[in-house]
C-alpha positions as CSV (number, residue, x, y, z in Angstrom):
1,E,165.7,271.5,177.2
2,R,165.7,268.3,175.6
3,I,166.7,266.5,178.8
4,V,163.4,268.1,180.6
5,R,161.6,266.9,178.0
6,G,163.4,263.5,178.8
7,E,165.3,263.3,175.3
8,P,168.6,261.8,175.3
9,V,171.4,264.3,174.9
10,I,175.2,264.5,174.4
11,L,177.3,267.0,176.4
12,D,180.4,267.2,174.5
13,A,182.8,268.6,177.2
14,T,186.1,267.4,178.3
15,F,184.7,267.4,182.3
16,S,188.7,267.5,183.1
17,R,187.7,268.6,186.7
18,K,186.2,266.3,189.5
19,A,183.8,269.1,190.5
20,Y,182.3,269.4,186.7
21,R,181.5,265.4,186.7
22,E,180.0,265.6,190.4
23,D,177.8,268.5,189.1
24,L,176.4,266.9,186.5
25,L,176.0,263.7,188.3
26,E,173.9,265.8,191.1
27,F,171.9,267.3,188.2
28,A,171.4,263.9,186.6
29,A,170.1,262.7,189.6
30,E,167.6,265.4,190.3
31,K,166.1,264.5,186.5
32,G,166.2,260.8,187.3
33,I,168.6,260.2,184.4
34,K,171.9,257.6,184.4
35,P,174.7,259.4,182.7
36,V,177.4,257.6,180.6
37,F,180.8,259.2,180.9
38,V,183.0,258.3,178.1
39,E,186.7,259.1,178.8
40,C,188.8,259.0,176.1
41,H,192.7,258.4,176.2
42,A,195.5,258.1,174.0
43,P,199.4,258.0,174.4
44,E,201.1,261.4,174.9
45,K,203.0,260.6,171.4
46,V,199.3,260.4,169.6
47,L,197.8,263.5,171.4
48,R,201.0,265.8,170.7
49,N,200.5,264.7,167.0
50,R,196.7,265.5,167.0
51,L,196.9,268.7,168.5
52,R,200.2,269.5,166.1
53,A,197.9,268.7,163.3
54,R,195.2,271.5,164.2
55,D,197.9,274.2,163.5
56,G,196.7,276.7,161.5
57,I,193.6,275.0,160.3
58,S,189.9,275.6,161.8
59,S,188.5,272.8,164.4
60,V,185.6,272.3,166.7
61,S,188.2,271.8,169.5
62,D,189.8,274.9,170.1
63,A,192.8,273.1,172.2
64,R,196.1,273.2,170.5
65,I,199.9,272.1,171.3
66,D,200.4,275.0,173.1
67,Q,198.0,274.3,175.6
68,F,198.7,270.3,176.1
69,E,200.9,270.8,179.2
70,S,198.2,272.6,181.2
71,L,195.4,270.8,180.0
72,K,197.5,267.8,181.0
73,A,198.2,269.3,184.6
74,R,194.5,270.3,185.3
75,Y,193.1,266.8,184.6
76,E,191.8,264.7,187.3
77,R,191.3,261.3,186.6
78,F,188.3,259.5,187.3
79,R,188.0,257.8,190.8
80,Y,184.5,257.2,190.9
81,A,181.7,257.9,188.6
82,G,178.7,257.9,190.9
83,N,175.4,255.9,189.5
84,A,176.9,256.8,185.9
85,L,178.3,254.0,183.8
86,H,182.2,255.0,183.3
87,I,183.7,254.1,179.5
88,R,187.1,254.4,179.4
89,V,188.4,254.0,175.6
90,D,191.8,254.0,173.9
91,T,191.5,256.6,171.0
92,S,194.7,255.7,169.6
93,A,193.0,253.1,167.5
94,D,191.0,253.8,164.4
95,I,187.6,255.4,165.0
96,E,185.3,252.7,164.3
97,S,187.2,250.4,166.9
98,S,187.0,252.9,169.4
99,L,182.9,253.6,168.6
100,R,182.5,249.9,168.6
101,H,183.9,249.7,172.2
102,V,181.7,252.5,173.3
103,L,178.9,251.0,172.1
104,V,179.1,247.8,173.4
105,R,179.8,248.9,176.7
106,A,177.0,251.3,176.7
107,F,174.6,248.3,175.2
108,R,175.2,246.5,178.3
109,M,174.6,249.3,180.8
110,D,170.5,248.5,180.3
111,A,167.7,247.9,178.0
112,G,167.4,251.8,176.6
113,P,169.0,252.1,173.1
114,V,169.4,249.5,171.2
115,I,172.7,249.8,168.8
116,D,172.6,248.2,165.5
117,I,176.5,248.2,164.0
118,R,176.0,247.1,160.7
119,A,178.7,244.8,159.2
120,G,180.8,246.7,156.5
121,Q,178.7,250.1,156.3
122,G,180.9,251.4,159.0
123,Q,177.9,253.2,160.7
124,P,176.3,252.6,163.8
125,E,172.5,253.1,163.6
126,P,170.9,253.7,166.9
127,V,167.5,251.7,167.2
128,F,165.5,252.8,170.0
129,A,163.1,250.3,171.4
């Protein structure tokens, strides 16, 4: 609904398969939207530790350590993002560094949203021109 109204949206999904990304690119082209793919990666040891830490607790993600190998095996690496911006970020660093990397890359994309990262506050504040 929001996309139809021309509002920006964030789709939080793995898009682990090339076909999923192609479907989104086709939809975006039909709507005149330039998508931004943020591909998060980290060393396997970091990923395994994060998944182990989720055991026994409630999480917004349903991925667990026992699924790691199958998730890893079916992931299809990005080769081409079409008309989209593809940002690859190492999330093994602190979240502020990862977010800053994404926002700087997204800002270079075009003059859409302007991102003001306020020094010392640690919270990005989107400012729409």
